[in-house]
C-alpha positions as CSV (number, residue, x, y, z in Angstrom):
1,X,0.1,0.1,0.0
2,X,1.2,3.5,-0.9
3,X,1.3,6.5,1.2
4,X,-0.5,9.9,-0.4
5,X,1.4,12.7,0.1
6,X,-0.6,16.2,-0.1
7,X,1.1,19.6,0.7
8,X,0.2,22.8,2.0
9,X,-0.6,24.1,-1.6
10,X,-2.7,21.0,-2.8
11,X,-4.9,21.6,0.9
12,X,-5.1,24.9,-0.4
13,X,-6.5,24.2,-4.2
14,X,-9.4,22.0,-2.6
15,X,-11.2,25.6,-1.6
16,X,-11.0,26.9,-5.1
17,X,-13.1,23.7,-6.7
18,X,-16.3,23.3,-7.1
19,X,-18.6,20.5,-4.4
20,X,-19.8,18.6,-7.4
21,X,-15.9,17.8,-8.1
22,X,-14.7,18.0,-4.7
23,X,-15.5,14.8,-3.4
24,X,-14.8,12.6,-6.8
25,X,-11.2,14.6,-6.7
26,X,-10.6,13.2,-3.2
27,X,-12.0,9.7,-3.8
28,X,-9.6,9.9,-6.5
29,X,-6.5,10.8,-4.6
30,X,-7.4,8.1,-1.7
31,X,-7.9,5.3,-4.4
32,X,-3.6,5.8,-5.4
33,X,-2.8,4.1,-2.4
34,X,-4.3,1.4,-3.2
35,X,-3.5,1.5,-7.2
36,X,-1.3,4.5,-8.0
37,X,-1.4,3.7,-12.0
38,X,-5.4,3.5,-12.3
39,X,-7.3,2.3,-15.3
40,X,-7.2,5.3,-17.3
41,X,-3.9,7.4,-15.8
42,X,-1.3,9.0,-18.3
43,X,1.6,8.9,-18.2
44,X,3.4,12.4,-18.3
45,X,5.9,13.2,-21.8
46,X,9.3,14.6,-20.8
47,X,9.1,12.9,-16.9
48,X,10.1,10.0,-15.6
49,X,7.6,9.4,-13.1
50,X,5.0,12.1,-13.0
51,X,1.5,10.9,-14.1
52,X,-1.9,12.3,-14.7
53,X,-5.4,11.5,-14.0
54,X,-8.8,12.9,-15.1
55,X,-12.0,13.5,-12.6
56,X,-14.3,15.6,-15.2
57,X,-12.8,18.7,-16.2
58,X,-10.3,18.5,-13.7
59,X,-6.8,17.0,-13.6
60,X,-4.5,15.7,-11.1
61,X,-0.8,15.4,-11.4
62,X,1.0,13.5,-9.5
63,X,4.2,11.5,-9.1
64,X,4.9,7.9,-8.1
65,X,7.9,6.5,-6.4
66,X,8.2,3.0,-6.3
67,X,11.2,2.3,-4.0
68,X,9.7,4.0,-1.3
69,X,6.0,3.5,-2.1
70,X,4.6,6.9,-1.7
71,X,2.3,8.9,-4.3
72,X,3.3,12.6,-4.1
73,X,0.4,14.7,-5.4
74,X,2.0,17.5,-7.2
75,X,-0.8,19.8,-8.6
76,X,-4.8,20.0,-8.8
77,X,-6.4,22.4,-11.3
78,X,-8.8,23.0,-14.3
79,X,-7.9,21.0,-17.6
80,X,-7.4,24.9,-19.6
81,X,-4.9,25.7,-16.7
82,X,-3.3,22.4,-14.8
83,X,-0.4,22.5,-17.9
84,X,0.7,25.7,-17.6
């Protein structure tokens, strides 16, 4: 089982997300502890261990460290802003 790491910036970004998407995003992040590479995740090009999952119009960018069994959430944002 992996440990999911959320920093203060990620916790603050929860305040900006509409309530209808927030529960799905939190559930998806919690599910990363069981399966860090769920169906539909995409490995980001130009990076060694960064992945993306889609939750509606939002994207969660995260990094997997298999050697220490951690998943670090890097960014959560709307699909038009997440890659900037």
